[in-house]
N, C-alpha and C positions, 0 to 999 in steps of 0.2 A: 311825578315819580321819575327818578333818574334812570338813565339807560344802564342796565346791569353790566353791559359790556364795557362801560366807561369807568366802572368802580374798581379800585385796586383790590385784589384778593387778599384776604388775611392769611398770613403765614406764621410759622413759628417765630420768625424774627419779629413780626408785628406784635405777637403776644409778649415776647421778651421785652420789647420796647415799652409796651403798656405797663408791665410790672415796674420797670425802672422809672417811668414817668408818673406812676400812681393812677393811671387811667383804668377804671374798673372794666374787666372783661365780661361781656354779656354772653351767656350761653343758654341754650334750650335744647330739649330733645325734639326729634321729628322722626316720622316713620314712613312718610310718603312725599311725592314731588310737590303736591299742592301746598301743604303746610310748609315745606322747605322753602318754597318761593316766597311765602309770606314772611318767614323769618329773615330771609335775605333782604326783602324790601324794608324791614324794620331796622336793619343794621345790626342784627345779631352777629357776634364775632365767631362763635364756635357752635356748630350744630352737631349734637351727639345722636347717633342712631343707637339708642340704648337697648340692652336686652330687657329693659323694662317693658318693651313691647309684649313680652310674654304675659304681663299682667294687664296692661291697659288696652292692648289690641287683641290679644288671643284669649284673654279671660282666665288665665291660670292664677293660682294662689301665690306662686313664686316665679322667679326668673329661670328656675332650673330646667324646665322642659324646652327652652329655646334651643333650636338647632343651628348649626353653622349655616346650613342652606337658608334658614330664615333670615339670618343676619346679612348674608350676601344679597338676598332678594331685596330687603328693605333698604339697605345701604345704596344699592344701585338706583332704587326709586328716588331716594332723597338726593342723590348726586345729580339727577336730571333736573331738580328744582333749585340747586345750590349754585350760585355764581361767585359771590363774595366771601361767604363764611368758610372757615376751615371746617372740613368734614371729618369727624371722628366717629369711630364705630367700635362697639364692644366685641371682645372675644367672649363667646358664651361659655357656660359651664363645661369644664374639662377639655376645652379646645386648645389649651396651652399647658397641659400637664407636664410637658417636657419641651426642651428647646426646639427639637426638630418639628414637633407637632405645631408649636407656636408659630414657627417661621412659615410653615405651609399654610396655616389658616389665616395668619396676618396677611400673607401674600394674596390670598383669595379676596380678603376685604379690600385690598388696595387695587389689585389688578382687575378683578371682576366687579367689585362694588364701587370703586372710585374713591375710597377713603384716602385721606391724607395722613391719618394717625389712627392707631388702634389703642384701645384701653383694656387693661386687665386688672383684676382685683388681686390684692395680696401685698404683704409687707416684704421684709428682707428675704424671706424664703423664695420670692420670685426674682431675686437679683440676677440669678444665672439666666433665666428666661429673658429678662429685660436686656441684659448684656448681649445675648445672642441676637435678639431682634435689632438692637442698635447697631450691632456689627454688620447686619445686612442692610443698613440704611433705612430701617423702618422706624418712624417716629412713634414713641410710646408715651401714654399717659398711665400712671399707676394710681390705683384706687385704694385709699386708706380709710380707716374708721369703720363705720357700718358697711359691711360688704354683703350685698344681697345674695350672692351665690353661696355664702357661708352661713345663711340664716339659721339652719338647723344646729350647726355647731355653736353659734352665738346665743342660741336660746330664744330666737325671735328678733324682731326689728326693734332694737334697743340702742339707746345712746351709748357710745363707746368712749373710752379714754378718761373716765371719771376717777378711777383709782390711780394712785401714784405710779405703780408698776406699769399699768397699761399705757399711761401717758408717756412715760419715759421710753417705753418700747416703740410707740408710735413715732416719737421724735427721732429715735435711732433709725427706724424703718425709712422715714422720709429722706434722711441724709444718705442712707445706704442705697436707696433706689435712684437718687440723683447721681450718685457716684457710679452706679451700674449703667447709667445712660438714659434714664427717664427724662423726657423733655418737658413733662408737665405732671402735676399731681392733682387728683380730685379727692377731696376730703369730705366725708359724709357723716352727719349726725354725731358731732363731738362738741364738747363745751366750747363756747366762743373764745375763751382765752387760749385754749389749746389750738384752735384754728389759726389764731393770730401768731402763736409761737411757731407753729409749723411753717407758716408763710415767711416769717423772718429767718428761719433756720436754713432755707434753701434758696438758690438763685433762680430756679425755674419757676414759672407761673404756677400758682395754686388756686384752683377753682373750688369753691365751697358749696355744699348743699346741706343746710342745717349745721354749718360750722362757723357761724358768726359773720359780722360785717367787715372783718379786717383781712379776709382772704383777698387775693388779687382779682377775683371775679366770682360770679355766682351762676349757678345752674338750677333749673327746675324742670320737672316733667311738664311738657306742654299741656297735657290734658288737665293737670292741676291748675295751671295758669288760666285756662279757659273754663274751669268749673264743670268739666264733663266726666271726671273720674267718679265712678260709683262710690257711694259711701263718703266717709269723712276724709278730707285731704290731710296729709301729715301736718303736724304743728309748724314745721319750718317752711311750709309753702304758703302761698297767698293766691287767691283767685282775683284776676284783674278784669274779668268781663263786666262786673257790676259797674255801671256808669260809663263803660266804654262804648257800648252799642254794637260794635262790630268786632270780628276776630282780629283784623289788622290793627284796629285801635287798641285792643287789649294787649297784643304783643308789643306794640310801640310803647304802651304805658309801662309794661314790665321793663323793657330796655331802658327807658328813661329813669325809672325808679332805681335800677341798679347803677346806672352811670352817675346819677346824682346822689348816690349813697343813701337813698330813702328806703331801700330794701336791701337786706332784711332789717326789720325793726326789732326792738327788744322782745316783742311777743313771739318772734320766730327763732329765738335763740335758746341754747341750753347752757346751764351752769354746772 
């Protein structure tokens, strides 16, 4: 195992270089220091402290109950295990309802939690917030497609962007968010051809989850990868523990499958 102190840290410049060169970006969620260290050892590029912790750690039915204090706590824990990967953290429900609130809460995730980037959900309507954060030097990832914080308005966890109007809106949103200052996009649960078109339409890296194989990178919830999420895992996910034998081997298998473009396969895509 290499000495973590000798490994060059992943930065936004690294991710932009990966997009230009066509090297897939490997990303996973983590919620504590031990798993974060394992992700680092496996060469994961981006570690997301997702508000998905509300479901897989806290046992809620949605991400909506997650509080700002929860996110700061878990981000700080993950930061203690992360040395190489870029650490990104979610702004939870209603924590970025206006620019001032967004700046305050993003500042907490960075100053108290140690995050290098924050993620927020929403399309063009969030352009003002994204611009305000960028103006304060805060790196931002904007989350398009299926947005778990809007699950009730969307009518459940459903594929987005299948209708022509919704597709065109999402493409316009992607461009508007980049213009507002977003440094990265995360696209969830959309048809594979739409994921590819969004990726081509912007110059910033695009990470997909259920968005097809042609995004600049892939992300999954770690607990789905390890097969410990209760119930059925989403169609777009894959469990890597079978045959791996150990947690580190399963994480390494996922990272290799993404980098070698063996994941996602046709069975993990939507049309």
